[in-house]
N, C-alpha and C positions, 0 to 999 in steps of 0.2 A: 664724510666718513660715516658709514652706516652701521647700525647695530641691530641685534635682535630686538623685537618689540619690547618697549618698556624697560629695557635693561640699561643700567649705567647712564640714564639720561642726564644726570647732573654731574657725572664724573668728569675728571680732566681727561681730555682725549689727545693731548699733545704727546709726541713720542717721549718715552721715559728711558733714561739711561739704564743699561742692563743691570747695574748694581743696586737699583732702587726698587723696593717692593711697593706695590700699589696696584691700581687698576691697570690692566693691560690695555694698550691702545686698541680700539675696536676696528675690526675689518669685517666686511661682509663675507659669509661663507660662499663657496662656489654655488652657482645656480642649480646644478644637478643635485648638490647636497641639500639645498633648501627644498627642492621638489620631493626628493626621496624621504627626507626626514620631517617634513611639515607636521605630520600627526604627533610627533614626539617633542616638538617645541613647546606646545601647550597641550599636554596629555590629559588635562582635566584634574589637576590637583585639588584635593578637598580641604587641606589644612591651610591656615593662615601662613603667609610668608613662603610657602612652598614654591609657588610659581616664580617669585622674584629670586629665590635661592637658586632655582634651576637656570634662570636667565644669567645669573652671575657666573655660574659654573661654565655654561656654554660660551659666554663671552671671553672669559679668561682662557678657555681652551680652544679658541679659534686661532688658527695658525697665522703668524706674522710673516711678511715677505722675508726671504733670505737675503742677507747683506751680500751683495755681489762682490765685495772686496775680501770676503773671508776666503782663506785658502785652507782646504782640508788637508790634514796630515794623517798618514796611516802606515802601519807596519803589519805584517802578518801576525806577529805576537799580540799587538794591541787589538786587532780585530778578533782574534781567537779568544782573548780574555773577555772581551765585550760579549761575545757569543756564548761564553761558558756560564750560562745562568744557574747551573746546578752547583757551582762553586760557592761555598758559604761566604766568601768574601766578595762575591759579585754585588754590585750596587742594588740590584733587585732583591737579593736575599737579605741584605742588611736592612733595606726598607721593610721587607715583609716581617722581619722580627719585631718591628715597631708597631705593627697593626694589632689592635685588640683581638683577643681570642673569641670574642662574641660580637654579633651584629647589634646595632642600635635600634633599627626600625622594624626588625622581625626577629622571631625567636628561633635560635639555632640549637638550643640546648638539647631538645629531644633527639637530635640527629648526630650529636657529637660523641666521640670524635669521628667514628667511621660506620655509623649505622647505615644499613642498606637503604637507598632511596631509588625507587623504580623510575625509569624514564616514562612510565605511565602513571606515576603518582600524582598527588595534588600539586597545583601550581605553587602553593606555599612551600611544600617539601622540595620541589624542583628548584625553587629559588635558593633554598639552602644548599642544594646540590651544586648549583653554580657558584654560590658564595664560597663554599669549601675549596673549589678549584681555584678561585682567585687568590687563595692563600697558599697555593702550591700543593694542595692535597688531592690525591686521586686514589680511590680505593676500589674502583670497579673499571671494567673495560670501557664503559660509557663515559668515563671521566678522563681529563687531561691535566697532568701536573704543571703544564707550562702556560695555562690560561693567565695566571698572574703576571708572568713574564711578558706575555703578549700585550696585556694592558699597559704595563710599564713601558714597553717599546713604543707605544703610541704617543707617549709623552716625550720620547727621546729618539725620534725617527731620523736616522741618517739617510739623506736622499741618495738613491742609487746613482743618479746622473752626476752628482758632485763627487762621489767616490770613483766612478769610472773616469771622470776628468782627472782626478788626482793620480790614478793608476797610469793613465796615458802620459801624464807629465813625467812620472817615474820612468816609463818606457823610453821616453825621448832622451833621458839622461843615461840610463843604465842599459838600454836595449830591451826589446820586447822579449827576447829569449833568455834574459839574465835570470839567475836563480832568485834574486830578490823580487823581481816583478812577477815571476810565476808564482811565488809563494803568496804574495799579497793578493794576486788575482784569484788564486785558489781559495784562500781564506775568506775573501769577500763573497765569492760565488756560493760557498757552503752556507755562510751566514744569511745571505740574501734568500737562498732557497728555503732555509728553515724559517726565516722570519715571515716569508710569504705564506707558508703552510700554517704557521701559528695565527697569522692575521685572518686567513680564511675561516679557520676553525672558530676564532673569537667572534668574528662577525656573525656567523651562523648562530652561535649560542646567545649572543646579546640581542640580536634582532628578534629572536624567538621570545626572550625574556621581556623585551620592551613591548612586544605585542600583548603580552599578558597584562601589562600596566595600563593599556588604553582600552577604551570601550570598543568591543568587537562588533561584528556585523549583526549580531543578535542582541546588542545592547547590554552586554555583560562585561564588566571589568573583573579579571580573575585575581589580580593582586593590586594593592594600593599603588597609585602612580608614584608616591613618595619613595618607593623602593628604588627608583631609578637613581637617586642620589645618596644611597646608603654610604656613609662616609668611611666605613671600615673595609671597603673594597675600592680600588682605584676606579675612577669614573671612566666609563666608555662614552665618549662624546663623538661628534659628527666627523671630525677630521683629525689626522695625525698632526703632531707638533714637530716640525722639522728642526733639526739641530745639526750644525756643521762643526765637528771637532777640529780644533786648530793645533792640537798636540797629538803625538803618537799614542799617549796613554789615555785612551777614551774613558776607561773606568774611573780614573782619577779626575779627569776634567769634568765629568758629569756631576760630580759633587758640587763644584763651583757653580755650574749652571743651575742646579736645583736650589742652591742657596739664594741666588739672585732672582730666580723665577719659581717660587715654591708651588705654583699651580701645576707644574709639570709632574710633580709627585703627589698631586691632589692635597697639598698642604700638610702632609704627614709631619714634616719638620717645622711647620709654622701653623699648628692646629688652631690657634685663636683666629687666624685669618680665613679659615674655611667658611664659605657662604652658609654652610649648615649651621655654623656657630653664630655668625654675624647677622643672619637673616631668618633662619628657621627656628632655632631654639628659643630666641627671645619671645617669639609668638606662641611657642609650644613648650613651656618649661617642664612638662611631663616627659618630654623626650630626653633621653640620656645624652650627656655631653661626650663628645668624641675626645678621648684622652689616650694618646699613644703610650706604648709601654715605656716606662722610665720617667713619666711625668705624672703630676697629680691633678685632680680636678680643679683645685684652687689655683694652681699655677697657670693652667690653661684658661680658666674662667675669668680671672681678673684681668687678663690681657685682651679680652674680646672687646672690640669697638663695634657697637650695634650699627647696622646699616642705616644711614640717615634717610634713605628712601622709604623706610617703613613709617607708616602713620602711627602717631602716638596711641591711637585706639587699637592698633594691631599688637602692640607690645603688652604682654601679660604683666600684671602687678607682681606676680610671683617671681618674674625675672629680676625685678629690683631687689626683692628679698634675697634671692640667690646671690646676686652681686655683692650685697652687703655681707653675707656670710663668708664669701671668698676673701674679702678684705679685712 
């Protein structure tokens, strides 16, 4: 079982039951993904712990094979509810309300809440422009309010082929021309179309952002590589994480999935487990702790288990002082 270089080398690699949190079993990304994304696996981080932090995030968010025994269930109502990301009760909206209103690795305050940021502005400013969109905000024609939803979808990607197979099974029972089958097929077609559009838009925006984070052809890095794992926006990683809903209420079921696999939501509901906390902050205690809305710094901080792969010399003495204060 292969892994990204240097990551999780000492971790348990046996399959883990879905109800258990811990290191995700490692699988190697697709070859074409490795070739395309190679510059971004090791983008040249400058701070201690940053590269190992990024390895952790990438490995957790590498897709696992889909269990062939899972049977997807769907209804038109369930699909439309899952597609309705603007609903305040949608899982993405609920998650978004937990995200801090300020970034941790770069300064957003001069541009909040809706200060104009030109598409020809500095890369630092345009990073904030992207960050605002990941929180569902769009103040100009060049901005999209569904960027955050598109990031969330990548962690909860319902495969088209599995849905089409489920619809075909419904058609065999109810008939291809039945009202039920037509409604389900129509609901999925609309969601699939919109998801594809969001995914294309997201890819364009994040690949541009990532290019700023690596040294370009003239030897210049336009923003720090560490911005790639800013914890107050959901991570954009190499591949989508597939998920097969086994009940008709996809929105409700996704809560259980996220509780068992918190990396799908980038650890917003399990903040002490985020690699930013376990691997980056102990080496860089001047970095702010990621604390979701409704939690305290002490509550999050005292639950952090430092990554054992870090060398003792990498961990700042200030970290020990911080831990003592939280307890």
